[in-house]
N, C-alpha and C positions, 0 to 999 in steps of 0.2 A: 504493500500500500504506500509506503514511504517513497519507494522508487517511482511508482506511478504518479504520486502527487508531485514529486520533484520534477518529473518529466512534463506534467501538465503545467506546472508553474513556469518551467523554462520556456515552454511553447508560448505561454501568455506573454512573458517578457520579450520573447522574440517578436511576437506580433506587435507589441507596443513599440519596440525599437524600429521595426519596419515602417509602421505608420508614421512615426516621428521623422524618420529619414525621408520618407516619401513626401511628407508635408514640407520639409525644408527644400527638397528638390523642386517641388511644384512652385513654391514661393520664389526660389531663385530663377526658375524658368520664366515666371511672369515678370519679374523685375528686369530680366534681360531682354525679353521679347516685346514687352508692351511698348517701350519707347519707339522701336522700329515700326510696330503695328500702328501706333499713333501717327507717326510721320506719313505712313502710307495712306491712312484715311484722311489725314489733314491735307494731303497733296491734291485731293480732288473734292474738298469740302469748301464751303463758304468761309473765308478767312475771318470775317467778323464773328461768326459763330465759334470758330476755333479760339479766337482771342477772348471771347466771353466764357469759355469753358463749357460750351454746350456740346462739343464733339468729344466723346469719351470712348464709346464702343463701336459706333457705326457712323459712317459719313452722312453729312446733312447738306442739302442744297448742292447736289453733285454737279460738278462741271470740270472740264479738262483743259481749262485755259492755260494753266501753267505748263502742262505737257505740250500743248499745241505751240506755245510761244518758243519753247526750247527746241522741239523736234523740227520746226520749220527753218531753223537756222543752219546754213550750210557749214559754218565753222564748227558746229557741234559734231558733225559727221567727220570732218577733217580731224578734230581732236580725238574722236573714237579710233579712227584709223591709225593715227600716230601712236596713241597709247597702247593699242593692241600690238603694233609693231615693236614699240619699245619694250613692252612686257615680255613678249615671246623671245625676241633676240637677247634682251638683257638677262632673262632667266636661263636661257641656254648657255650664255657666257658664264653666268654665276656657277652653274653646275659643272661646266668644263674646267673651272678653276678650283672650286671647293672640293669636289670628290677626289681628284688626284692628290691635292694637298693633304686632305684628311687621311688618305690611304698611306702616303709616305710617313706622315707623323704617327701613324698607328703601328709602324714597323719597329719592333723592339731592337732589330739589328741596325737601325739607323741611329748611330751614336750621338749625333748632334740634334736629335729631335727635341730634347728638353730646352736646349739653347734657342732653337728656331721657334719653338712654341712660346718661349718667354718674349722673344721679339714680337711675335704676333699679338700676345696679350697686352704688351705695352701700348700698342696702337689703339686698343680699346679705351684707354684712359687719357692718352695724350695725342691730340691731333695737330695738324699743321696750321690750322686757323683758316678763316675765310679768305683773307686777303692773299696770303701765300698760295692757297689753293687756286684762287682765281688767276693769279699771275702764272702759275704752272699751266693751267688749262689754256690760257691765252698764248703762252709760248709754244704750246703744242698745236695751235691753230684749231682748237676744238670749240671755240665760241661760235655761236650761230651755226652749229653743226649738229645734226641729229645723233651723231655718234656719241656725243657727251652724255645723252640720256641712257645709252647702253653701257658704256665703259665706266661711268662714274659709279663707284661702289661695286666693283666687279667681284669682290669677295667680302663676306662677313665673317669676322673672326669667331663670333658666337656660333654661327652655323658650322664652321670648321671644327670647333670643339665638340659640338653635338655629334657630327658625323664621325669624327675620330673616335669618340667614346663608343659609338655604335659598332664601329669596325673592331675595336679592341674587345668588347664584351660579347658580341653576338657571332663573330666568325672565328672559329677555333684555329689555333696555329697549326694543328695537325692537318687541317685541310690544305693549307699552303705547302706544308712539307710533302704531302702526298702528290700535290700538283707538280712540285719541283722534281720529284722522283720520276714523274712521267714526262719530264722535259718541257714543262710549261713555263714560259717566260713571265716576268712581272706583268707586262701589258696584257698578255693572254689571260693570266689568272685574274687580273683586275676586271677586265671587260667581260670574261665568260663566266666567272664564278662569283666574284665579290658583288658586282652590280646587280645581278639577278637576285641575290640573297638580301639585298638592301633596299627593296622596294618601299618599305615602311619609312625609313629615314629619308629616302630620296623624295617621297611624296611630301613629307613635312617641310623640308627645306625648300622644295619647289614652291609650296604654298607661301612660305615666308618671303621668298624672293619675289614671287609674282605679285603679292599684295604690296610689297614695298615699291616695285616699279609702277604698279597701277596708281598708287597714291602719291607718287613723286611729284611734288609741286615746286619745291624750293630750287631744285636744280634747273628747271626750266625758267624760273623767275630770274635766276642769276645769269644764266649763260645763253638763253635764247631770246632773240628779239623779233625774228621773222614769224609772221602769223602762220605760215604753212607748216612750221615745225612744232607748234604749240601742242602740248598734250591735253587730254580731256579736262584735267583738274584746273589748268590755267584758263581754258575756254569757259568753264563753268564759273570760275571766279569773275571773269570779265562780264558774263551775263548778269551775275548778281550785282556787281558794282553799277552797271549801266541801268538796271531796273531800280535800284535804290536811289540813284541820282535822279532818274525820271520822276520817281515818286516824291522826291524832295523839292523839285522845281515846279510842280504843277500848282494850280490855284487851289483855293480853299475848297471849292465845290468838287473839283476833280481829284483832290489830294487823297480823300478816303478811298476812292475807287482805285487809284494808282497804288496806294499802299496795300490794299487788299490783293491786287494782282501780284504785287511784288512778293507778298508773303506766300502766295500759292506757288510762284516760281521758285522761291527758296526751298520749300518742301519738295517740289518736283526735282530740283537739282540734286538733292540728297538721294532720292530714289534712283535717278538716272546714273549716278556715279557709283552706288554701292550694289545695285542689283546684279550686275554681271559676276562679281566676286561671290556673292551669296549663292548664285546658281551653280558655280563650279565646285564649291566646298563639298556638297553631298557625295560627289563622285570619288573623293579621296578620303572621306571620313573614316572608312574602315582601316586605313593605314595610319591615320593621324594619331590616334591614342597610343598605339604600339610604338610608333616612332618617337614620340615625345617621351614616353616613360622609359624606354631603353636608352635613349641618348641624352636624357636630361642631366645625369650625373656627370659633372665636368671631369672628374678624375685627376 
């Protein structure tokens, strides 16, 4: 009887614990998702109702003025094209630099790896500064060139550390020894064995790099002046500034309407800029948790 009672008591405590954890998870989910949901419904609701707090769960007085004003601009599509190009090419360059560097630094037979890793880590805390970096970019003739959006930040030391730790902890040394006995070179071993076994961490750092390129605004602000090279984030910034300026220069009667439309455009801009990344994330979610957990310890 005591054993049965203890088992029933344990089951009750487990249920209470699961309910408690589930409640916390649901609350966290609501806290994270509701702001994005609110922006979505506010982007095609009447801005006056939004400002009065009448829009909470469902859109009201639905109209798509903000989206129409944004999507009818040709510079938006040029910005989309440029950002997609910068994101794809920049991420490929990031992977081409990060993965081989992490592989070399994970080799225990590389005697200078601790010294090289120390040099890498120093750059995380001490940078060259904005003015010296601009002078360097200008001396390389990369100002007003789309290449600067691709090569700037070609490697992230943090991602190198994550990838190196993954290689050290997840790929046994015996596998490399067996490959070497079969006459496998380092390049062959890296490309045919290491990379296929590292899909999880590759997916994680690919997402990190891609989101970084997609959101890159400051690089374009510093180094690009020509409109045909501007990324999406800069184009959206210009749209916001022009609409806010228009709302501020209109008369008293028209000012409220102009401000209402400016608010709608502001919400629509957020959706237009973030939705592509949100659509990509579910496809790599199955790798994301594993890659982060295995590679998170810097070692």
